C-alpha positions in Angstrom: -92.7 -35.4 147.8 -90.5 -38.3 146.7 -92.5 -39.3 143.6 -92.1 -35.7 142.1 -88.3 -36.0 142.4 -86.6 -35.6 138.9 -84.4 -38.4 137.6 -81.0 -37.4 137.5 -79.3 -37.4 134.0 -76.2 -39.5 133.4 -73.2 -37.5 133.1 -71.9 -37.1 129.6 -68.3 -37.5 129.4 -66.6 -34.7 127.4 -64.4 -35.8 124.5 -60.9 -34.2 124.9 -59.1 -34.0 121.6 -55.6 -35.0 121.9 -53.2 -33.6 119.1 -51.6 -36.2 117.1 -47.9 -36.7 117.4 -47.3 -35.8 120.9 -46.5 -39.2 122.2 -44.2 -41.9 120.8 -44.0 -45.6 121.7 -40.6 -47.0 122.5 -39.9 -50.0 120.1 -37.9 -51.8 123.0 -39.7 -51.3 126.3 -43.0 -50.4 124.7 -43.5 -47.4 127.0 -45.6 -44.4 125.8 -43.3 -41.4 126.0 -43.9 -37.7 125.5 -42.3 -36.9 122.1 -40.6 -33.6 123.2 -39.0 -35.5 126.1 -37.5 -38.1 123.6 -36.3 -35.4 121.2 -34.8 -33.5 124.0 -32.9 -36.7 125.0 -31.3 -36.9 121.4 -33.9 -39.3 120.5 -33.0 -41.9 123.1 -35.7 -43.4 125.3 -35.4 -42.1 128.8 -36.9 -45.3 130.2 -34.6 -48.0 128.8 -31.9 -46.2 126.7 -33.3 -47.4 123.2 -31.8 -45.5 120.5 -34.3 -44.3 118.0 -33.2 -44.0 114.3 -32.3 -40.4 113.4 -32.0 -38.7 109.8 -28.7 -38.1 108.2 -29.3 -34.3 108.8 -29.9 -34.9 112.7 -26.8 -37.1 112.6 -24.5 -34.4 111.2 -26.1 -31.7 113.3 -25.2 -34.0 116.4 -21.5 -34.7 115.2 -20.1 -31.8 113.6 -19.2 -28.4 115.0 -21.8 -25.8 114.2 -22.0 -24.5 110.5 -18.8 -26.4 109.6 -20.3 -29.0 107.2 -19.8 -28.4 103.5 -21.8 -31.0 101.4 -20.3 -32.5 98.3 -22.0 -34.3 95.4 -25.1 -32.5 96.2 -26.8 -32.8 92.7 -26.1 -36.5 92.1 -29.2 -38.3 91.3 -29.7 -41.9 90.6 -30.7 -43.1 87.1 -33.1 -45.8 86.1 -30.8 -48.3 84.3 -33.2 -51.4 84.3 -36.6 -49.3 84.0 -37.5 -51.0 87.1 -41.0 -51.2 88.3 -42.6 -53.1 91.1 -45.8 -51.5 92.5 -44.6 -48.0 91.0 -41.7 -47.2 88.8 -38.3 -46.6 90.4 -38.3 -43.1 89.1 -41.4 -42.4 90.9 -40.3 -44.1 94.0 -37.2 -41.9 94.0 -39.3 -38.8 93.6 -41.4 -39.7 96.5 -38.4 -40.3 98.9 -36.9 -37.0 97.6 -39.8 -35.2 98.5 -40.2 -36.9 101.8 -36.6 -36.4 103.0 -35.7 -33.3 101.1 -32.7 -35.3 100.0 -31.5 -36.5 96.5 -30.4 -39.8 97.6 -29.7 -42.0 100.8 -26.3 -40.4 101.5 -25.0 -37.0 102.5 -21.1 -36.5 102.4 -18.9 -33.5 102.9 -16.0 -31.9 104.9 -16.6 -31.0 108.5 -15.0 -29.9 111.7 -15.5 -32.3 114.7 -13.8 -30.7 117.9 -12.1 -28.3 115.3 -10.5 -31.5 113.6 -10.9 -31.2 109.9 -12.7 -34.5 108.6 -14.6 -36.1 105.7 -17.8 -37.4 106.8 -20.3 -39.9 104.9 -23.8 -40.5 106.6 -26.4 -42.7 105.4 -30.1 -42.0 105.9 -32.4 -44.9 106.5 -35.5 -42.7 105.9 -34.4 -42.7 102.2 -35.4 -46.3 100.8 -34.0 -48.0 103.8 -30.5 -46.3 103.4 -30.0 -48.6 100.5 -26.8 -48.4 98.6 -27.1 -47.6 94.8 -24.7 -45.8 92.5 -25.2 -42.4 94.1 -24.4 -43.5 97.7 -21.4 -45.4 96.3 -20.2 -42.5 94.5 -20.7 -40.2 97.2 -18.6 -42.3 99.6 -15.7 -42.7 96.9 -15.8 -38.9 96.5 -15.4 -38.5 100.3 -12.7 -41.1 100.5 -10.7 -39.7 97.6 -10.9 -36.1 99.0 -9.7 -37.5 102.4 -6.8 -39.2 100.8 -5.8 -36.0 98.8 -6.1 -33.8 101.7 -4.9 -36.5 104.2 -7.9 -36.0 106.4 -9.7 -38.6 108.6 -12.6 -40.4 107.2 -15.8 -41.1 109.2 -18.8 -43.0 108.0 -22.2 -43.5 109.7 -24.0 -46.5 108.4 -27.8 -47.2 108.7 -28.9 -49.4 105.9 -30.8 -52.5 104.6 -28.0 -53.1 102.0 -27.7 -52.7 98.3 -30.4 -51.3 96.2 -32.1 -53.9 94.3 -33.6 -51.3 91.9 -30.2 -50.8 90.3 -29.1 -54.5 89.9 -25.7 -55.3 89.2 -24.8 -51.7 89.4 -25.6 -51.3 93.2 -23.7 -54.5 93.9 -20.6 -53.2 92.1 -20.7 -50.5 94.7 -19.5 -52.9 97.3 -16.1 -53.4 95.4 -16.0 -49.7 94.3 -16.2 -48.3 98.0 -14.0 -51.0 99.3 -11.2 -50.1 96.8 -11.5 -46.5 97.7 -10.8 -47.4 101.4 -7.7 -49.4 100.4 -6.5 -46.4 98.5 -7.2 -44.0 101.3 -5.6 -46.3 104.0 -2.2 -45.8 102.0 -2.2 -42.4 103.4 -2.3 -43.9 107.0 -5.1 -41.6 108.2 -7.8 -43.2 110.4 -11.2 -44.4 109.0 -13.7 -44.5 111.8 -16.8 -46.5 110.9 -20.0 -46.0 113.1 -22.7 -48.6 113.0 -26.2 -47.3 113.7 -29.5 -49.6 113.8 -29.7 -51.3 111.5 -26.6 -52.0 109.2 -27.1 -55.1 106.9 -26.6 -56.4 103.6 -24.1 -55.0 101.1 -23.3 -51.8 103.3 -22.1 -54.1 106.1 -20.3 -56.4 103.8 -18.3 -53.4 102.2 -17.3 -50.2 103.9 -19.1 -50.2 106.9 -17.1 -53.2 108.4 -13.8 -51.8 107.2 -13.0 -49.2 109.7 -9.7 -49.0 111.6 -12.1 -48.3 114.5 -15.6 -49.8 114.6 -18.1 -48.0 116.9 -21.7 -49.0 117.3 -24.7 -47.3 119.2 -26.3 -49.5 121.8 -28.6 -52.4 120.8 -28.0 -51.7 117.2 -28.8 -54.6 114.7 -25.7 -55.4 112.7 -25.3 -58.2 110.1 -25.4 -59.6 106.7 -28.5 -61.7 106.2 -31.4 -61.5 108.6 -31.6 -64.0 111.6 -34.6 -65.9 109.9 -32.6 -66.5 106.7 -29.7 -67.6 108.6 -31.7 -70.1 110.7 -33.4 -71.6 107.5 -30.0 -72.0 106.0 -28.1 -73.6 108.8 -30.9 -75.4 110.2 -30.0 -74.3 113.9 -31.5 -71.8 116.2 -29.3 -68.6 116.8 -27.9 -67.5 120.2 -29.8 -65.1 122.2 -29.2 -61.3 121.2 -27.5 -62.5 117.9 -26.5 -59.6 115.5 -26.8 -57.1 118.4 -24.1 -54.5 118.9 -23.4 -56.1 122.3 -23.1 -59.6 120.7 -20.7 -58.4 118.0 -18.5 -56.5 120.7 -18.4 -59.8 122.8 -17.1 -61.7 119.8 -14.5 -59.0 118.7 -16.4 -57.7 115.6 -16.6 -54.2 116.9 -14.3 -52.1 119.2 -16.7 -50.2 121.3 -20.3 -49.3 122.0 -20.9 -45.7 122.5 -24.1 -44.0 123.6 -25.4 -41.2 121.2 -24.6 -38.6 124.0 -21.1 -39.6 124.1 -20.4 -40.1 120.5 -19.0 -36.7 119.4 -16.7 -36.5 122.5 -15.5 -40.0 121.9 -14.8 -39.3 118.2 -13.0 -36.1 119.3 -10.7 -38.2 121.6 -10.0 -40.8 118.9 -9.1 -38.1 116.4 -6.8 -36.4 118.8 -5.1 -39.8 119.4 -4.9 -41.0 115.6 -4.9 -37.9 113.4 -2.3 -35.9 115.2 -2.1 -32.2 114.7 -4.9 -32.1 112.0 -6.6 -29.1 113.7 -8.3 -26.2 111.9 -6.5 -22.9 112.2 
């Protein structure tokens, strides 16, 4: 009979545990994408072509011939000339980032083969204190530039930085003059300096070696400038143009030579080296 019918119990939804880190949200189109799909695509969004930031080690692996990178200045470590402290001491902050990135500082430099062309390479790592330039970054760049001049090799830099490192005060600012002077000496050898600008390139790095390349290349949609747009608007009391400080804006206004997607970057550099570095080929 109907009144003896048991009440149906509501279905209990089973909770499915989704492992963390499987998905990544694109900073541009806001799509949620399977992380492995992004990594397979060289950390470029397959939906909108947004170029995610990559580490110095990933960048070197992407650009150079396999097992050809020989690092210099491996044991250089920043000092703490000001005994600087904000929320934590500068020494502790350095230790934290050294542990996080497995690097001593924000730059990796060394010799490498790119398409069998001998080169000197300097790559900044935004993961290490925003790729900021202190004494070690400046010294590594100068070491690479001097070695490139001595051996008459092309020099390639990849910048991704917020600028000078405030923790080292005037010492970090002096790296701007130091790196610029080393490029002037290098250019006396009439070998090419190719500067690659990745997102973001700002401050003392953009004001020094990053903007002194014979050939200026940027990745798509990279933000490039000196001061941030908010600071500029407050200073000049005017609204800035749309897409201001993007790679596309800089190309349109003659500040860079080309925009090259990450997938095409190595082959583009090989072509440029073939045109500018002559017969500088490893035997």
